[in-house]
C-alpha positions as CSV (number, residue, x, y, z in Angstrom):
1,M,0.0,0.0,0.0
2,K,3.0,2.2,0.0
3,G,2.8,2.7,-3.7
4,I,-0.8,4.0,-3.3
5,Q,0.2,6.6,-0.8
6,E,3.0,7.7,-3.1
7,L,0.8,8.5,-6.0
8,P,1.3,12.2,-6.8
9,R,-1.4,14.8,-6.0
10,R,-0.9,16.3,-9.4
11,S,-2.3,13.0,-10.9
12,I,-5.5,13.5,-9.1
13,C,-5.4,17.3,-10.1
14,G,-4.9,16.3,-13.6
15,L,-8.2,14.1,-13.7
16,V,-10.1,17.0,-12.2
17,L,-8.5,19.4,-14.8
18,L,-9.3,17.1,-17.7
19,S,-13.0,17.0,-16.6
20,L,-13.3,20.6,-16.3
21,L,-11.7,21.0,-19.8
22,L,-14.3,18.5,-21.2
23,A,-17.3,20.3,-19.6
24,P,-17.4,23.0,-22.3
25,I,-16.9,20.4,-25.1
26,T,-19.8,18.3,-23.8
27,S,-22.2,21.2,-23.2
28,A,-21.5,23.2,-26.2
29,G,-24.3,21.7,-28.3
30,E,-26.9,22.1,-25.6
31,K,-29.5,24.8,-26.0
32,A,-30.0,27.4,-23.5
33,D,-33.4,26.4,-22.6
34,E,-32.3,22.9,-21.7
35,E,-30.0,24.3,-18.9
36,A,-33.1,24.2,-16.7
37,V,-33.5,20.5,-17.1
38,S,-32.8,18.7,-13.7
39,Y,-30.8,15.5,-14.2
40,P,-30.5,13.0,-11.4
41,G,-27.1,13.1,-9.7
42,P,-24.9,10.0,-9.2
43,L,-25.7,9.6,-5.7
44,A,-29.5,9.7,-6.2
45,A,-29.1,7.3,-9.1
46,I,-27.1,4.8,-7.0
47,E,-29.7,5.1,-4.2
48,D,-32.6,4.3,-6.6
49,Q,-30.6,1.4,-8.1
50,W,-29.9,-0.3,-4.8
51,T,-33.2,0.3,-3.2
52,D,-36.8,-0.1,-4.0
53,K,-37.3,3.4,-5.1
54,N,-37.2,2.6,-8.7
55,R,-40.7,1.0,-8.3
56,E,-42.0,4.4,-8.0
57,A,-43.8,5.7,-11.1
58,F,-44.8,9.0,-12.4
59,E,-47.4,10.8,-10.4
60,I,-50.4,11.0,-12.6
61,H,-53.4,13.0,-11.6
62,L,-56.6,11.7,-13.1
63,F,-59.8,13.8,-13.1
64,S,-62.6,12.1,-11.1
65,M,-65.9,11.6,-12.9
66,E,-68.9,11.9,-10.7
67,R,-71.5,9.2,-11.0
68,D,-74.3,11.6,-11.6
69,L,-74.2,14.1,-14.3
70,A,-72.8,17.6,-13.3
71,P,-75.5,20.1,-13.2
72,A,-76.0,22.3,-16.3
73,G,-74.5,25.8,-16.3
74,A,-75.3,28.8,-18.3
75,P,-75.2,28.2,-22.1
76,L,-71.8,28.5,-23.6
77,P,-71.5,30.4,-26.8
78,L,-68.8,29.1,-29.0
79,S,-67.5,30.1,-32.4
80,L,-65.4,27.8,-34.7
81,E,-62.4,29.7,-34.1
82,D,-62.9,29.4,-30.4
83,A,-63.4,25.6,-30.9
84,F,-60.0,25.4,-32.8
85,R,-58.3,27.3,-30.1
86,L,-59.8,25.2,-27.2
87,A,-58.9,21.9,-29.0
88,L,-55.2,23.0,-29.4
89,R,-55.1,23.7,-25.8
90,Q,-57.5,21.0,-24.3
91,N,-57.7,17.9,-26.4
92,L,-56.2,15.0,-24.7
93,D,-54.8,13.3,-27.9
94,L,-53.1,16.5,-28.8
95,R,-51.5,16.6,-25.3
96,S,-50.3,13.1,-25.8
97,E,-48.8,13.6,-29.3
98,R,-47.3,16.9,-28.4
99,Y,-44.2,15.1,-27.1
100,T,-43.4,13.3,-30.3
101,T,-41.4,16.1,-31.8
102,D,-39.5,16.6,-28.6
103,I,-38.7,13.0,-28.4
104,A,-37.5,13.0,-31.9
105,E,-35.3,16.0,-31.2
106,M,-33.6,14.0,-28.3
107,E,-32.8,11.3,-31.0
108,I,-30.7,13.9,-32.8
109,K,-28.8,14.6,-29.6
110,K,-28.3,10.9,-29.1
111,A,-26.9,10.4,-32.6
112,K,-24.6,13.3,-32.1
113,G,-23.5,11.9,-28.8
114,A,-21.5,9.2,-30.6
115,F,-18.9,11.8,-31.0
116,D,-18.8,13.0,-27.5
117,A,-15.4,13.3,-25.9
118,F,-14.8,11.1,-22.7
119,T,-12.4,10.7,-20.1
120,F,-11.1,7.4,-18.6
121,S,-9.0,6.4,-15.7
122,T,-7.8,3.0,-14.2
123,F,-6.3,2.2,-11.0
124,S,-4.9,-1.2,-10.0
125,Y,-2.7,-2.4,-7.1
126,D,-1.0,-5.8,-7.1
127,S,1.0,-7.5,-4.4
128,S,2.5,-11.0,-4.4
129,S,5.0,-13.2,-2.5
130,E,5.7,-16.6,-3.9
131,P,8.4,-19.3,-3.2
132,L,11.7,-18.7,-5.1
133,S,11.7,-21.0,-8.3
134,S,14.8,-19.7,-10.1
135,Q,18.0,-18.0,-9.3
136,L,17.2,-15.7,-12.1
137,Q,14.6,-14.1,-10.0
138,G,17.5,-12.7,-8.0
139,A,15.6,-12.6,-4.6
140,D,17.7,-12.3,-1.4
141,S,15.5,-14.6,0.5
142,S,13.6,-17.9,-0.3
143,Y,10.5,-15.8,-1.4
144,F,10.2,-13.6,-4.4
145,K,8.2,-10.5,-3.6
146,R,6.8,-7.8,-5.8
147,E,4.5,-4.9,-5.4
148,S,3.0,-2.9,-8.4
149,T,0.7,0.2,-8.4
150,L,-0.7,1.3,-11.7
151,F,-2.7,4.5,-12.4
152,D,-3.6,6.0,-15.7
153,I,-5.8,8.9,-16.8
154,G,-6.7,9.9,-20.3
155,L,-9.0,11.7,-22.7
156,G,-10.6,10.2,-25.7
157,K,-12.5,11.7,-28.7
158,P,-14.3,9.8,-31.5
159,V,-13.8,11.7,-34.8
160,R,-16.3,11.8,-37.8
161,T,-14.1,9.7,-39.9
162,G,-14.8,6.8,-37.6
163,G,-11.6,7.0,-35.8
164,I,-10.9,7.3,-32.0
165,M,-8.1,9.5,-30.7
166,E,-6.9,8.8,-27.1
167,L,-4.4,10.7,-25.1
168,A,-3.3,8.8,-21.9
169,L,-1.0,9.3,-19.1
170,E,0.2,6.1,-17.4
171,M,2.1,5.9,-14.1
172,N,3.3,2.7,-12.5
173,R,5.4,2.1,-9.3
174,F,7.2,-1.3,-9.1
175,E,9.1,-2.5,-6.1
176,S,10.7,-6.0,-5.6
177,N,13.3,-7.9,-3.5
178,S,15.1,-8.9,-6.7
179,T,18.8,-7.9,-6.5
180,F,19.0,-7.5,-10.3
181,L,17.1,-4.3,-10.3
182,I,19.3,-1.3,-10.8
183,I,16.3,1.0,-9.7
184,N,14.2,-0.2,-6.9
185,P,11.5,0.9,-6.5
186,Y,11.1,2.5,-9.8
187,Y,8.4,5.0,-11.1
188,S,7.6,4.8,-14.8
189,T,5.7,7.4,-16.7
190,R,4.3,7.3,-20.2
191,L,2.5,9.7,-22.2
192,N,0.7,8.0,-25.2
193,L,-1.3,9.4,-28.1
194,T,-3.1,6.6,-30.0
195,F,-5.3,7.0,-33.1
196,T,-7.3,4.2,-34.7
197,Q,-8.9,4.7,-38.0
198,P,-11.0,2.1,-40.0
199,L,-10.2,2.3,-43.6
200,L,-12.9,0.1,-45.2
201,K,-15.8,-1.1,-43.0
202,N,-17.2,1.6,-40.6
203,A,-15.0,4.3,-42.3
204,G,-15.9,7.7,-43.8
205,I,-17.7,10.7,-42.7
206,A,-20.7,9.9,-44.7
207,F,-21.1,6.5,-42.9
208,Q,-20.4,8.0,-39.4
209,T,-22.8,10.9,-39.7
210,A,-25.7,8.8,-41.4
211,P,-27.3,8.2,-38.0
212,I,-27.4,12.0,-37.4
213,R,-29.0,12.5,-40.8
214,I,-31.4,9.8,-40.3
215,A,-32.3,11.3,-36.8
216,E,-32.7,14.7,-38.3
217,N,-35.0,13.4,-41.0
218,L,-36.9,11.6,-38.3
219,H,-37.3,14.9,-36.5
220,L,-38.6,16.5,-39.6
221,I,-41.0,13.6,-40.1
222,S,-42.3,13.9,-36.5
223,G,-42.9,17.6,-37.2
224,D,-44.8,16.7,-40.3
225,R,-46.7,14.0,-38.6
226,W,-47.6,16.4,-35.7
227,Q,-48.9,18.9,-38.3
228,E,-50.9,16.1,-39.9
229,F,-52.2,15.0,-36.6
230,I,-53.2,18.6,-35.6
231,T,-54.9,19.1,-38.9
232,D,-56.8,15.8,-38.6
233,I,-58.1,16.8,-35.0
234,L,-59.0,20.2,-36.1
235,V,-60.9,18.9,-39.2
236,T,-62.7,16.5,-37.0
237,V,-63.6,19.5,-34.7
238,S,-64.8,21.4,-37.7
239,Q,-67.0,18.5,-38.8
240,A,-68.4,18.2,-35.3
241,Y,-68.9,21.9,-34.9
242,W,-71.0,22.1,-38.3
243,D,-72.8,18.9,-37.3
244,L,-73.9,20.7,-34.1
245,A,-74.8,23.9,-35.9
246,F,-76.9,21.7,-38.3
247,T,-78.7,20.0,-35.3
248,F,-79.5,23.5,-33.9
249,E,-80.9,24.7,-37.0
250,N,-82.7,21.4,-37.7
251,L,-84.3,21.7,-34.3
252,Q,-85.5,25.3,-34.9
253,V,-87.0,24.3,-38.3
254,R,-88.9,21.4,-36.7
255,K,-90.1,23.6,-33.8
256,K,-91.5,26.0,-36.5
257,S,-93.1,23.1,-38.3
258,L,-94.8,22.0,-35.0
259,A,-95.9,25.5,-34.3
260,L,-97.6,25.7,-37.8
261,A,-99.2,22.4,-37.3
262,K,-100.5,23.4,-33.8
263,E,-101.8,26.7,-35.3
264,L,-103.6,24.8,-38.0
265,L,-105.0,22.5,-35.2
266,R,-106.4,25.6,-33.2
267,D,-108.0,27.0,-36.4
268,N,-109.7,23.7,-37.1
269,E,-110.8,23.4,-33.4
270,T,-112.4,26.9,-33.7
271,Q,-114.2,25.9,-36.8
272,V,-115.6,22.8,-35.2
273,R,-116.9,24.9,-32.3
274,L,-118.5,27.2,-34.9
275,G,-120.0,24.2,-36.7
276,T,-118.2,25.0,-40.0
277,M,-116.0,21.9,-39.9
278,A,-117.0,18.3,-38.9
279,P,-115.1,17.0,-35.9
280,I,-113.7,14.0,-37.9
281,D,-111.8,16.5,-40.0
282,L,-109.6,17.2,-36.9
283,L,-107.9,13.8,-37.3
284,Q,-105.6,15.1,-40.0
285,S,-104.3,18.2,-38.1
286,Q,-104.1,16.2,-34.8
287,T,-102.0,13.4,-36.6
288,G,-99.8,16.1,-38.2
289,V,-99.1,17.6,-34.7
290,A,-98.3,14.1,-33.2
291,L,-96.0,13.2,-36.1
292,R,-94.0,16.5,-35.6
293,E,-93.7,16.2,-32.0
294,E,-92.2,12.8,-32.5
295,E,-89.7,14.2,-35.1
296,L,-88.9,16.9,-32.5
297,I,-87.9,14.4,-30.0
298,G,-85.6,12.8,-32.5
299,A,-84.1,16.2,-33.3
300,E,-83.4,16.9,-29.7
301,A,-81.5,13.6,-29.4
302,M,-79.5,14.4,-32.4
303,L,-78.6,17.7,-30.7
304,E,-77.5,16.0,-27.5
305,S,-75.4,13.6,-29.4
306,A,-73.7,16.3,-31.3
307,Q,-73.0,18.2,-28.1
308,D,-71.3,15.1,-26.6
309,V,-69.2,14.6,-29.7
310,L,-67.9,18.3,-29.7
311,K,-67.3,18.2,-25.8
312,E,-65.3,15.1,-26.0
313,L,-63.1,16.7,-28.7
314,L,-62.7,19.9,-26.8
315,Q,-62.6,18.6,-23.3
316,L,-64.0,21.8,-22.0
317,D,-63.6,22.6,-18.3
318,Q,-66.7,24.7,-18.5
319,A,-68.6,22.0,-20.3
320,P,-67.1,18.6,-19.7
321,T,-68.5,15.6,-21.6
322,Y,-70.4,14.4,-18.6
323,S,-72.3,17.7,-18.0
324,S,-75.5,18.9,-19.6
325,T,-74.2,22.4,-20.2
326,L,-75.5,23.6,-23.5
327,I,-72.9,24.7,-26.2
328,L,-74.3,27.4,-28.4
329,P,-72.5,27.5,-31.8
330,T,-72.4,31.3,-32.9
331,D,-71.2,30.5,-36.5
332,T,-74.0,29.5,-38.9
333,P,-73.3,27.9,-42.4
334,S,-73.5,30.8,-44.7
335,T,-74.0,30.7,-48.5
336,P,-70.6,30.0,-50.2
337,P,-69.2,32.0,-53.1
338,P,-70.5,31.0,-56.5
339,R,-67.3,29.3,-57.6
340,E,-63.8,28.4,-56.5
341,D,-61.0,30.7,-57.7
342,S,-58.4,28.0,-58.4
343,R,-58.6,24.9,-60.8
344,L,-58.6,21.3,-59.8
345,E,-55.1,20.9,-61.4
346,D,-53.7,23.7,-59.3
347,A,-55.2,22.1,-56.2
348,I,-53.5,18.9,-56.9
349,A,-50.2,20.6,-57.5
350,L,-50.7,22.4,-54.2
351,A,-51.3,19.1,-52.3
352,F,-47.9,17.8,-53.5
353,R,-46.3,21.0,-52.2
354,S,-48.1,21.3,-48.9
355,R,-49.3,18.0,-47.6
356,P,-47.2,17.2,-44.5
357,E,-47.6,13.3,-44.8
358,Y,-46.2,13.6,-48.4
359,R,-43.1,15.6,-47.2
360,A,-42.9,12.9,-44.4
361,A,-42.9,10.1,-46.9
362,L,-40.2,11.7,-49.1
363,K,-38.0,12.0,-45.9
364,E,-38.8,8.4,-45.0
365,L,-37.6,7.3,-48.6
366,E,-34.4,9.4,-47.9
367,N,-33.8,7.6,-44.8
368,K,-34.3,4.2,-46.4
369,N,-31.7,5.1,-49.0
370,L,-29.3,6.2,-46.2
371,Q,-29.8,2.9,-44.4
372,I,-29.0,1.2,-47.7
373,K,-25.7,3.0,-47.9
374,V,-25.1,2.0,-44.3
375,A,-25.8,-1.7,-44.9
376,E,-23.7,-1.5,-48.1
377,N,-20.8,-0.4,-46.0
378,Q,-21.1,-3.3,-43.7
379,L,-20.3,-5.7,-46.6
380,L,-16.7,-4.5,-46.7
381,P,-13.9,-6.3,-44.9
382,V,-12.3,-4.8,-41.8
383,L,-9.1,-2.9,-42.4
384,D,-8.0,-0.8,-39.4
385,F,-5.0,1.4,-39.2
386,R,-3.5,2.0,-35.7
387,G,-0.8,4.5,-34.9
388,N,0.9,5.4,-31.5
389,V,3.3,7.9,-30.4
390,G,4.5,8.3,-26.9
391,L,7.0,9.5,-24.4
392,N,8.5,7.4,-21.7
393,G,9.9,8.6,-18.3
394,L,11.6,6.5,-15.7
395,A,13.0,7.3,-12.2
396,G,13.5,5.5,-8.8
397,S,15.7,4.7,-6.0
398,A,19.1,3.8,-7.6
399,V,20.8,0.8,-6.3
400,P,24.6,0.4,-6.6
401,T,25.0,-2.6,-8.9
402,T,28.1,-4.4,-10.0
403,D,29.4,-3.0,-13.4
404,F,30.0,-6.0,-15.4
405,A,31.0,-4.0,-18.4
406,A,33.9,-2.3,-16.3
407,I,35.0,-5.7,-15.1
408,E,35.4,-6.9,-18.7
409,K,37.8,-3.9,-19.3
410,L,40.1,-5.1,-16.4
411,S,43.2,-7.0,-16.9
412,P,43.2,-10.8,-16.1
413,L,45.1,-10.1,-12.9
414,E,42.6,-7.4,-11.7
415,Q,39.7,-9.6,-12.6
416,L,41.2,-12.4,-10.4
417,L,41.6,-10.1,-7.5
418,V,38.0,-9.1,-7.8
419,L,36.9,-12.5,-8.2
420,I,38.5,-13.6,-4.9
421,G,37.4,-10.4,-3.1
422,V,40.7,-8.8,-2.7
423,T,39.7,-5.9,-4.8
424,P,36.2,-4.5,-4.6
425,S,34.3,-4.9,-7.9
426,P,33.4,-1.8,-9.8
427,T,29.8,-0.6,-9.3
428,F,27.3,1.3,-11.4
429,T,24.6,3.6,-10.1
430,S,21.7,4.7,-12.4
431,P,21.5,8.3,-13.1
432,L,17.7,8.1,-13.0
433,D,17.6,8.6,-9.3
434,G,14.5,10.2,-8.0
435,K,10.7,9.7,-7.7
436,W,7.5,10.9,-9.7
437,K,9.0,14.4,-10.3
438,E,12.2,13.1,-11.9
439,S,10.0,10.5,-13.9
440,Y,7.9,13.3,-15.4
441,E,11.0,15.3,-16.3
442,E,12.5,12.2,-18.1
443,L,9.4,12.3,-20.3
444,F,10.9,15.2,-22.3
445,S,14.2,13.6,-22.9
446,P,15.0,13.6,-26.7
447,D,16.1,10.0,-26.4
448,S,12.9,8.7,-24.4
449,H,10.2,8.1,-27.0
450,Q,8.4,5.3,-28.8
451,W,6.1,5.0,-31.8
452,S,4.3,2.3,-33.9
453,L,2.2,1.8,-36.9
454,G,0.0,-1.2,-37.7
455,L,-2.8,-2.5,-39.8
456,R,-5.5,-5.1,-38.9
457,F,-7.5,-7.0,-41.5
458,E,-10.5,-9.2,-41.0
459,Y,-12.6,-10.8,-43.7
460,P,-15.9,-12.6,-42.6
461,L,-16.4,-16.0,-44.3
462,G,-19.8,-15.8,-45.6
463,N,-20.8,-12.5,-44.0
464,N,-24.5,-13.7,-43.8
465,V,-25.4,-11.0,-41.4
466,G,-24.1,-8.2,-43.6
467,K,-25.7,-9.6,-46.7
468,A,-29.1,-10.1,-45.0
469,D,-29.1,-6.5,-43.6
470,Y,-28.3,-5.2,-47.0
471,R,-31.0,-7.1,-48.7
472,Q,-33.4,-6.1,-46.0
473,A,-32.5,-2.5,-46.4
474,K,-33.1,-2.7,-50.1
475,M,-36.5,-4.3,-49.7
476,D,-37.3,-1.5,-47.0
477,G,-36.4,0.9,-49.7
478,H,-38.5,-0.5,-52.3
479,R,-41.6,-0.8,-49.9
480,A,-41.0,2.9,-49.0
481,L,-41.0,3.7,-52.8
482,W,-44.3,2.0,-53.5
483,A,-45.8,3.3,-50.3
484,L,-44.9,6.9,-51.7
485,R,-46.5,6.1,-55.2
486,S,-49.6,4.8,-53.4
487,L,-49.9,8.0,-51.3
488,E,-49.6,10.0,-54.4
489,Q,-52.6,8.3,-55.9
490,K,-54.6,8.7,-52.7
491,M,-53.7,12.3,-52.6
492,V,-55.1,12.8,-56.1
493,L,-58.2,10.8,-55.3
494,E,-58.8,12.9,-52.0
495,V,-58.4,16.3,-53.8
496,K,-60.8,15.1,-56.6
497,E,-63.4,13.8,-54.2
498,A,-63.1,17.1,-52.1
499,W,-63.3,19.2,-55.2
500,R,-66.4,17.2,-56.4
501,A,-68.0,17.5,-53.0
502,L,-67.7,21.2,-53.1
503,E,-69.1,21.6,-56.5
504,V,-72.0,19.3,-55.8
505,N,-72.9,21.1,-52.6
506,R,-72.5,24.5,-54.2
507,K,-75.0,23.5,-56.8
508,K,-77.4,21.9,-54.2
509,I,-77.3,25.2,-52.2
510,R,-78.2,27.2,-55.2
511,I,-81.0,24.9,-56.3
512,S,-82.4,24.5,-52.7
513,E,-82.6,28.2,-52.1
514,T,-84.9,28.4,-55.1
515,T,-86.8,25.4,-54.0
516,V,-87.3,26.9,-50.4
517,R,-88.6,30.1,-52.0
518,L,-91.1,28.2,-54.2
519,A,-92.2,25.9,-51.4
520,R,-92.8,28.8,-49.1
521,Q,-94.9,30.5,-51.7
522,Q,-96.8,27.3,-52.4
523,L,-97.6,26.8,-48.6
524,E,-98.9,30.4,-48.4
525,A,-101.2,29.8,-51.4
526,E,-102.4,26.6,-50.0
527,H,-103.3,28.3,-46.7
528,K,-105.3,30.9,-48.7
529,R,-107.1,28.0,-50.7
530,L,-107.8,26.4,-47.2
531,S,-109.4,29.6,-45.9
532,L,-111.7,29.7,-49.1
533,G,-112.6,26.0,-48.6
534,L,-110.7,25.0,-51.8
535,S,-108.1,22.8,-50.0
536,T,-107.9,20.3,-47.1
537,N,-105.8,20.0,-44.0
538,Y,-104.0,17.2,-45.4
539,Q,-102.9,19.2,-48.4
540,V,-101.7,22.0,-46.2
541,L,-99.8,19.7,-43.9
542,Q,-98.2,18.1,-46.9
543,M,-97.1,21.5,-48.3
544,E,-95.8,22.3,-44.9
545,E,-93.8,19.1,-44.8
546,D,-92.5,19.7,-48.1
547,L,-91.3,23.2,-47.1
548,R,-89.7,21.8,-43.9
549,N,-87.8,19.1,-46.0
550,V,-86.5,21.5,-48.5
551,Q,-85.3,23.9,-45.6
552,I,-83.5,20.9,-44.0
553,N,-82.1,19.9,-47.3
554,S,-80.9,23.5,-47.9
555,L,-79.4,23.6,-44.5
556,R,-77.8,20.2,-44.9
557,A,-76.2,21.3,-48.2
558,K,-74.6,24.4,-46.6
559,V,-73.3,22.4,-43.7
560,D,-71.9,19.7,-46.2
561,Y,-70.2,22.5,-48.2
562,W,-68.4,23.9,-45.2
563,K,-67.5,20.4,-44.1
564,A,-66.3,19.6,-47.7
565,R,-64.3,22.9,-47.6
566,A,-62.5,21.7,-44.5
567,K,-61.7,18.4,-46.1
568,M,-60.6,20.1,-49.2
569,L,-58.1,22.3,-47.3
570,K,-56.8,19.1,-45.5
571,A,-56.5,17.4,-48.9
572,T,-54.3,20.3,-50.3
573,G,-52.4,20.6,-47.0
574,T,-53.4,24.3,-46.4
575,F,-56.0,23.8,-43.6
576,L,-53.8,25.4,-40.9
577,Q,-52.9,28.4,-43.1
578,E,-56.4,29.0,-44.3
579,E,-57.9,28.9,-40.9
580,E,-55.0,31.1,-39.7
581,I,-53.8,28.7,-37.1
582,S,-50.4,30.2,-36.0
583,H,-47.4,28.4,-34.8
584,D,-47.6,30.0,-31.5
585,Q,-51.1,28.6,-31.2
586,I,-49.9,25.1,-31.9
């Protein structure tokens, strides 16, 4: 243990100094906003590893749903823009998917981490005492004893060509009871610079940076997928909002229809009391009222279902899904412009420029090509270059030792006198007398150095793994290519269908407006005919039902148009821009 105590303090200081020097290197790529992230310290991690604390999970707060419905509050007016804003903030699926881009960004950091510098250090102590087995061991007793203390400290850095550069300082203290040692104990110091570089397999900047480029593409893909996911959610919100608007207007139309039927029934009852109408003629008007009351119940049920769908999408705190608070849509389906400004061909070209899933598919295909190149590199044999250059230092407690070279230079008589002990033998004392300090100084001696060069070749027989990976990468690339072609066809079909729906509903709206006007005029004329005794209750109720149906059809055409417009914007990839959904809102 004496060697341990003699390890110089400057060695420990060197380790600390290297760590401090590496700190700026490892943190240079971090963003400023990531400095606030709290990472677990080594002590906390060790404590969690060796105790049962790792059983603890994230603390998740779930809302509690009451068994009974929450009481209804005041009606909640809501515009389509408000619905979009609340969906971006409240929707649970969006909250869950919001982390995908951040997770993908961490993959870039992990890929770049392959080139992070690192420090390393090794310490070992070895002590042995064994029976003497050879005179060449030179022990001065029947046991050969030795004690060795080794400590090294170094800095390593992978480079983008695939190589690894390491700078290491090695220190060794050795002590033995051998009489052959001219320095005992001795302190050896070595400063080595080693560089290893693959020349074929795993070589090259393109190969080494491929994981970074793949991760960057995956980050872009996640951003496009995130935009696609947001668009899908908001389009779904738009559909639900217009469905709710339709159910409101549908309910109002049916209430008016019921009111007209009741008014007709009251007029008939008055005529029956006056004796101008037979009581049996009341059956038609009473049946009309009953049928419209039944239809009104169905319309109210449709309204409640539409309310629940929109509440589930928005997750409103003011009107949760399990409450009966009434949401009032403030936007009504208006009459659209007579015709679209752009052409179908322009819309298809816009879709190929703007659809996020198409951009993601292109990036996916690019990643597949990168993976093919990576797999192609793995088919090469291994040929690695290794170079080393170093400085050597040595010092220790010099032991006077017989100088056999000086004895050889003596005359035969002098050699005989030395042999019989009359004359003392010439001795030699090493000039490397000292300890760690002198060992460090010896490092910079012009004659104390070493260097080496070498190559290592390895060729796999068969290389089934590399060949299988290459074929698999090629097949994945072809699959991605055909998936891209399939997506292109689907995109064209979606744009055409959305365009067709816009045109069809625009024509329906134009025709239905005329139909509503004519049906209203016809109902008014039929009421006049009834007052003159030229018509019947049945005909009036039939005319009123026709007016109600064309009003609902006109309303449905308007709602379908705005729903088709949302799908058209989604099909062309311009929904967020047209609805003015900013990046800050997202």
